[in-house]
N, C-alpha and C positions, 0 to 999 in steps of 0.2 A: 217690839212695840210699834204700833201702827201710827204713822203720820198721815196727814191728809194729802191727797194729790196736789192741792193748792200750796200746801207747805213745801212739799218736795219741789214743785215748780219754782217757787220763790227762791229756794236754796240754789237751784240750778242756774237761775238767771242773775243772781246777785254777783257783783264783781268782787274779786279778791281785793282790788285796790280800794273799794269803798269800806271794807272791813278792817284792812290792815292797820290804818291809823288808830282805830279803836283798840286793837290788840296791843299796839305799841304804847299807847297812853295807859292802858290797864296795867301792863307789867312795869312800866317806868314809875308810875304812881306808887307802886308797892316796892320800889327799890331794886328792881331787876333791870337788866340792860337790853339794849337793842341786839347786841351780840348773842345774848342768851336766847332771845326770841328767835333769831336766825337759826341758832343751833337746834332748837326744838322743831322749827318748820323744816329744816333740812333733814332731820332725823325721820320725820314723818313722810316727806315728799321726795327726798333726794335732790331738791333744788338747792344749788349753792346761792350765795348772796347775789352774784351777778345775774343769774337766771331769774331769781325772784324779783329783782329790780326790773328786769325786762318784762316780766309778766304783769307787774304793777303798771308800768308805763303803757303797755298794750291794753290795759283795762279788761283783762280776760275774765270771763264768768267763772264761777266755781266749777261748773261743768267742764269747761276747757282746762282749767287749772288742774283738776284731778285726772283728766284724760292724759295730760302731759306728765303727771307725777308718776314716780316709781314708788308706790306705797311700801313702807317698811314692812318686812314680813312679820314683825312683832306687833304691828298695829292692833291686831286682834286682842292683845293684852290690855289695851286701854279699856277700862271699865268704870262705871259710875254714872251719876246723874249730872246732866248739863242741860240747862234751859227746860227742865221738867221732863227730859227724856233719858231713859237708861240707854247709854250709847251701844252697849252690846246687844240690845234687843231691837234696834232700829232696823226695819226691813229694807228700806230703800238704800242701796249701797252708796249713792252719792251723798244723800243726807247724812248717812252714818259717817262718811269720811269728813264732811264739814264739821260734824259734832266731835269727831276725834280731835280735830285741830282746835276747836273751841275748848275742849276738855284739857288739852295740853297747855294752852295759854292760861287757862284758869288755874291749873296746878302751879305753873310758873309764878303767876301773880300771887298765889297764896303762900309762896315761900317754900314749896316742896323742893327737896334736893334734886339737882339735875340728874344724878344717877338713878333716881326713882322715877323721874318723868320719862327719861329715855330708857325704855324697857328693852333691855338686851338679854333677858332670860325668859 
């Protein structure tokens, strides 16, 4: 799926710290925990809670965030629509990674079981 260059640039320049509180609010409002959110983010990126906090404090962009991440080899199993985009069809790799994260957070907030969110098969 084609995103616009402006959209991709906006994704790259957005800071993880500016989006993280929205992720947290979204999952907590639906009865999920901060720990579960950390688990999902760690599965996708390889960042433990300490490293994640450091990246938030440094206000890194998503571009830097995903450059430092060790993307889970099963991330390609994340499929579906988020924000009007089918994640498996997004051509810009950075935008796709950001949408992978959005999709996982959305699944967590919707009450999907953790073993289904964390795709290990």
